[in-house]
C-alpha positions in Angstrom: -24.9 58.5 -28.1 -22.0 56.3 -29.1 -18.5 56.6 -27.6 -15.2 55.1 -28.5 -12.5 54.5 -26.0 -10.3 56.9 -27.9 -12.9 59.7 -27.7 -13.4 59.1 -24.0 -9.7 59.5 -23.3 -9.2 63.0 -24.6 -11.1 66.2 -23.6 -10.9 69.8 -24.7 -7.4 71.0 -25.4 -6.1 67.5 -25.6 -5.9 66.8 -21.9 -5.7 63.1 -21.3 -8.3 61.5 -19.0 -8.0 57.7 -18.9 -11.1 55.6 -18.3 -11.3 52.1 -16.7 -12.7 49.1 -18.6 -16.4 49.7 -19.4 -18.7 46.9 -20.6 -20.2 49.4 -23.0 -16.9 49.9 -24.7 -15.9 46.2 -24.9 -15.6 44.8 -28.4 -17.9 42.0 -29.4 -15.0 40.0 -30.6 -11.6 40.3 -28.9 -8.9 41.8 -31.1 -5.2 41.8 -30.4 -5.2 45.5 -29.6 -8.0 45.1 -27.0 -6.6 42.1 -25.2 -5.1 42.7 -21.7 -1.7 44.3 -21.7 1.2 43.0 -19.7 3.0 45.2 -17.2 6.2 45.0 -15.2 7.1 46.8 -12.0 10.5 46.6 -10.4 10.6 47.5 -6.7 13.9 48.1 -4.9 14.7 48.6 -1.2 18.2 48.8 0.2 20.6 46.9 2.3 19.0 43.5 2.4 16.4 42.2 4.8 16.0 40.9 8.4 16.7 37.4 7.4 15.3 35.5 10.4 11.8 36.7 9.5 12.0 36.9 5.7 11.8 33.4 4.2 8.6 31.4 4.4 8.7 28.0 6.1 7.5 24.7 4.6 7.6 23.1 1.1 7.3 24.6 -2.3 3.5 24.5 -2.6 2.7 24.2 1.1 4.5 27.1 2.8 3.7 29.5 5.6 4.4 33.2 5.3 6.7 34.7 7.9 5.9 37.7 10.1 7.2 40.2 7.5 4.8 39.2 4.8 1.5 38.8 6.7 0.0 41.8 4.8 0.4 39.8 1.6 -1.6 36.8 2.9 -4.7 37.6 0.8 -2.5 37.3 -2.3 -0.4 34.2 -1.3 -1.6 32.3 -4.4 -0.1 35.1 -6.5 3.3 35.2 -4.8 6.6 33.4 -5.7 9.4 33.4 -3.1 12.9 32.4 -4.2 15.7 30.8 -2.2 19.2 29.9 -3.4 19.5 32.6 -6.1 22.9 34.2 -5.9 23.9 37.6 -7.4 27.4 36.4 -8.3 27.9 39.2 -10.8 28.0 41.6 -7.9 30.7 39.8 -5.8 33.6 41.4 -7.6 34.5 44.3 -9.8 34.7 48.1 -9.4 32.8 49.6 -6.4 31.8 48.3 -3.1 29.1 45.7 -2.3 26.1 48.0 -2.2 27.1 49.8 -5.4 27.7 46.6 -7.2 24.5 45.1 -6.0 22.2 47.9 -6.9 23.9 48.3 -10.3 23.4 44.6 -11.0 19.8 44.2 -9.6 18.0 44.8 -12.9 21.0 44.8 -15.3 22.9 41.6 -14.4 26.0 43.7 -15.3 29.2 44.8 -13.6 30.0 48.5 -12.9 32.2 50.6 -15.0 35.2 52.3 -13.5 34.3 55.7 -12.2 34.5 58.4 -9.5 31.4 57.7 -7.3 32.6 57.0 -3.8 31.1 54.1 -1.9 30.7 53.6 1.9 34.2 52.0 2.1 35.9 54.7 0.0 36.1 52.6 -3.2 35.0 54.2 -6.4 32.8 53.0 -9.3 30.8 54.2 -12.3 27.4 53.2 -13.7 26.3 49.7 -14.7 27.6 48.4 -18.0 24.3 47.3 -19.5 20.6 48.0 -19.9 18.1 47.0 -17.2 15.3 44.5 -17.9 12.6 47.2 -17.5 14.0 49.0 -20.6 14.3 45.7 -22.5 10.6 45.1 -21.6 9.6 48.5 -23.0 10.3 47.1 -26.5 8.2 44.0 -25.7 5.2 45.4 -23.9 5.5 49.2 -23.6 5.2 50.4 -27.2 2.4 52.8 -27.9 2.0 54.2 -24.4 2.4 57.9 -23.7 5.2 57.2 -21.1 7.4 54.3 -22.2 8.6 53.7 -18.6 8.3 55.4 -15.2 11.2 55.7 -12.8 9.9 56.7 -9.4 11.7 57.2 -6.1 10.8 57.6 -2.5 13.7 59.4 -0.8 16.1 58.0 -3.4 18.1 61.2 -3.8 21.6 60.3 -4.8 22.5 61.2 -8.4 25.0 58.4 -8.8 25.2 54.7 -9.1 23.8 54.2 -5.6 20.6 56.0 -6.6 19.6 54.3 -9.8 18.3 50.8 -10.9 17.0 51.6 -14.4 19.4 51.9 -17.3 18.6 52.6 -21.0 22.0 51.1 -21.9 25.5 50.9 -20.5 26.4 54.1 -18.7 22.9 55.5 -19.4 21.1 55.7 -16.1 17.5 56.7 -15.8 17.4 58.5 -12.4 14.1 58.2 -10.4 11.7 61.1 -10.0 11.2 61.7 -6.2 8.7 64.6 -6.4 5.1 63.4 -6.7 4.2 66.8 -8.1 6.5 66.3 -11.0 5.3 62.8 -11.4 1.8 64.1 -11.8 2.7 66.7 -14.3 4.6 64.1 -16.4 1.6 61.8 -16.5 -1.4 64.1 -16.6 -0.5 67.5 -17.9 0.6 68.4 -21.4 4.2 67.3 -21.8 6.6 69.9 -23.1 4.7 72.9 -21.8 7.2 75.5 -20.5 6.9 76.2 -16.7 5.9 79.8 -17.4 2.8 78.5 -19.3 1.7 76.0 -16.6 -0.1 78.7 -14.6 -2.0 79.8 -17.7 -2.9 76.2 -18.4 -4.1 75.8 -14.8 -6.4 78.9 -15.0 -7.7 77.9 -18.4 -8.4 74.4 -17.4 -9.5 74.7 -13.7 -9.8 70.9 -13.6 -8.7 68.2 -15.9 -12.1 66.6 -15.5 -14.0 69.8 -16.3 -12.8 69.6 -19.9 -14.7 66.4 -20.4 -17.7 66.8 -18.1 -20.2 67.0 -20.9 -18.9 63.8 -22.5 -18.9 62.0 -19.2 -22.4 63.0 -18.4 -23.6 61.7 -21.7 -21.6 58.6 -21.4 -23.0 57.8 -17.9 -26.5 57.9 -19.4 -25.6 55.4 -22.1 -24.0 52.7 -20.0 -25.1 50.1 -17.5 -25.3 50.7 -13.8 -22.1 48.6 -13.2 -20.3 50.8 -15.8 -21.6 53.9 -14.0 -20.2 52.6 -10.7 -16.8 52.0 -12.4 -16.8 55.5 -13.8 -17.7 57.1 -10.4 -15.0 55.1 -8.6 -12.4 55.9 -11.3 -13.2 59.6 -11.5 -13.2 60.0 -7.7 -9.7 58.7 -7.7 -8.6 61.1 -10.4 -10.3 64.0 -8.6 -8.7 63.2 -5.2 -5.2 63.0 -6.8 -5.9 66.2 -8.7 -7.0 68.0 -5.5 -3.9 66.9 -3.7 -1.4 67.7 -6.4 -2.6 70.3 -8.9 -3.1 72.8 -6.1 0.6 72.9 -5.8 2.1 76.0 -7.4 3.8 75.8 -10.8 6.7 78.2 -10.8 5.2 80.5 -8.2 6.0 81.3 -4.5 2.4 81.8 -3.3 1.2 79.8 -0.3 -0.4 76.6 -1.8 -3.6 75.2 -0.6 -3.7 71.9 1.4 -1.7 69.7 1.3 1.0 72.3 0.5 4.3 71.8 -1.1 5.5 68.2 -0.6 9.0 68.4 0.9 9.9 65.0 -0.6 13.5 65.2 0.8 12.3 65.1 4.4 12.3 61.7 6.1 9.1 62.5 7.9 7.3 62.8 4.5 8.3 59.2 3.4 4.8 57.8 4.0 3.0 60.6 2.2 5.4 60.5 -0.7 5.0 56.7 -0.9 1.2 57.0 -0.9 1.2 59.6 -3.7 3.8 57.9 -5.9 2.1 54.5 -5.6 -1.4 56.1 -6.3 0.0 57.8 -9.3 1.6 54.6 -10.5 -1.6 52.7 -10.1 -3.6 55.4 -12.0 -1.0 55.4 -14.8 -1.5 51.7 -15.2 -5.3 52.0 -15.0 -5.2 54.7 -17.8 -2.6 52.6 -19.8 -0.2 55.6 -19.8 2.6 53.2 -19.0 3.2 49.5 -18.6 6.7 49.5 -17.3 7.9 51.1 -14.0 10.5 50.9 -11.3 10.1 52.2 -7.8 13.1 52.8 -5.5 12.7 53.2 -1.7 15.8 55.1 -0.7 19.2 54.4 -2.2 22.0 51.9 -1.6 23.7 54.2 0.8 20.5 54.5 2.8 21.7 56.8 5.5 18.1 57.7 6.5 15.7 57.0 9.4 12.0 56.3 9.1 10.3 58.2 11.9 6.8 57.0 10.9 8.0 53.5 12.0 9.7 54.8 15.1 13.0 54.0 13.5 15.1 57.0 14.4 18.5 55.6 13.7 20.5 55.3 10.4 18.9 52.2 8.8 22.1 51.4 6.9 23.9 51.1 10.3 21.1 49.0 11.7 21.5 46.5 9.0 25.1 45.9 10.3 24.1 44.4 13.6 24.0 40.7 14.0 20.8 38.8 13.5 20.7 38.0 17.2 20.9 41.6 18.2 17.5 43.1 19.1 18.5 46.4 17.5 18.7 44.8 14.1 15.0 43.7 14.4 14.1 47.2 13.4 15.2 46.3 9.9 12.3 43.7 10.0 9.9 46.6 10.9 11.1 48.4 7.7 10.6 45.2 5.7 7.1 44.6 7.1 6.1 48.2 6.1 7.5 47.5 2.7 5.4 44.4 2.4 2.4 46.4 3.3 3.1 48.9 0.5 3.3 46.0 -1.9 0.1 44.5 -0.6 -1.7 47.8 -1.3 -0.3 47.9 -4.8 -1.4 44.4 -5.5 -4.9 45.2 -4.1 -5.1 48.2 -6.4 -4.0 46.2 -9.5 -6.5 43.5 -8.5 -9.3 46.1 -8.6 -8.6 47.1 -12.2 -10.8 45.0 -14.5 -9.6 44.2 -18.0 -11.7 43.9 -21.1 -11.9 40.1 -20.9 -13.0 40.2 -17.2 -9.6 39.4 -15.8 -7.7 41.8 -13.5 -4.6 43.9 -14.1 -2.7 41.9 -11.4 -3.2 38.8 -13.5 -1.2 40.4 -16.3 1.4 42.2 -14.2 4.7 41.0 -12.7 6.2 42.8 -9.7 9.8 42.0 -8.9 10.9 43.0 -5.4 14.6 42.9 -4.5 17.6 44.5 -2.9 21.3 45.1 -3.4 22.5 42.6 -0.8 20.9 39.7 1.0 22.3 40.4 4.5 23.6 43.9 5.3 25.7 42.7 8.3 27.9 40.6 6.0 27.2 42.4 2.7 26.4 39.0 1.1 25.1 38.5 -2.4 24.1 34.8 -2.0 20.5 33.7 -1.3 19.1 37.0 -2.4 15.7 38.0 -0.9 13.8 38.2 -4.2 10.1 37.9 -4.4 7.8 37.9 -7.5 4.1 38.8 -7.5 1.3 38.7 -10.1 0.8 36.7 -13.3 2.4 38.8 -16.0 5.3 36.5 -16.9 3.4 33.2 -16.9 5.3 31.8 -13.9 3.5 29.3 -11.6 2.8 31.4 -8.6 1.8 30.5 -5.0 5.1 28.8 -4.4 8.3 28.9 -2.4 10.9 27.7 -5.0 14.4 26.6 -3.8 17.4 26.4 -6.1 21.0 25.6 -5.3 23.3 28.5 -6.2 21.3 29.6 -9.2 22.5 32.7 -11.0 20.4 35.9 -10.5 21.2 36.7 -14.2 19.2 33.6 -15.2 16.2 35.0 -13.2 16.5 38.1 -15.4 16.6 35.9 -18.5 13.5 34.1 -17.3 11.6 37.4 -16.7 12.5 38.7 -20.1 11.4 35.5 -21.8 8.2 35.4 -19.7 7.2 38.6 -21.5 7.9 37.3 -24.9 11.6 37.7 -25.2 13.9 35.1 -26.6 17.3 35.4 -24.8 19.7 32.9 -23.2 21.8 35.5 -21.4 21.2 38.8 -19.8 23.9 41.1 -18.5 27.3 39.4 -17.9 27.1 36.3 -20.0 29.6 34.4 -17.8 27.0 34.3 -15.0 24.3 32.8 -17.2 23.3 29.2 -17.8 19.9 29.9 -19.3 16.4 30.5 -18.0 15.8 29.1 -14.5 14.0 25.7 -14.2 10.8 25.3 -12.3 9.3 28.7 -13.0 6.8 28.0 -15.8 
């Protein structure tokens, strides 16, 4: 029996079930529409980093990872650390330092005047420009079911401090913090009224049941290596489904394990993180989206992280001096964050493309914050890190500039995905694409 990838992707009733790359479905001659797709993922965490343990030591090509990034050691050759990149656009303008920094992170733009109150009582509006993830949708995201994902982990503020993605000036795309709704957006029929969701659940007891006949026939027709890929992929889908589709849709009945995810509880941060990142990985595996942002908390960040034994307000912890032992807890947070990134890179590196390469080779992850050092609210020497091969940058390096503009890093990223721009965001903070990247 012959199968096309398109047939394998849809089951009864139009439910989408993505498949990994299979040798049996690979074209004999590579076509433009079957070549590996590029992806972009922007990751934000608030209030800077524990600087003493953040930057590597050594030279550009011969550097040693610091304590924070040890989980990333297996992927050192696919990392690019930056030094000397300043977010000058966030130094002045409406709002306070955290508001200005988060607004500029992916937009390179200043904030509008507005009524959102910052930590120091100053007020601001949303960013005055689009973010690079939305610019990249036009370059790499066309034809996907979800043009871009905006995910959050305890990023609950519905104002400028709680958003990094902008469709255009004053058009924020707030993150989705509830994994249950993330799942529905990705893997259930979009546009279905909530009152119909339970009927849909009963009618289709499992997303996979709708295509079991096709899958059984497909497994007979492919190689053993393809069968193993199918088993691994479908196990992942089944596990996610079991964890999430059991949650009630518009009902008050007691759900089966794991129960309703109280994504607003600080104690649930590790569980929400795992689910959101699993769903993001699966969305990329199924080519449902190629552009995403993930926010870990918001720029106010008045939260604790009990799973790390951090029981104090992290925002306040960032205000201690570097020499104060209390501030070292910020480094614990940063180390956990690096571990989350390492898991994401491992998952992307396990996704095989049609040409034998891995999804990580064609993805760029941009990890950053709103300030560099929370104790002085600085925007110089921003703690940015890039991972993966999606933009064509030369990775495995620690590149040092002298007062380079962060806006020019945004220019470089856009151009790395096929754009052709000389400025991004506030033009007065642009000199052109950064040197020594490609």
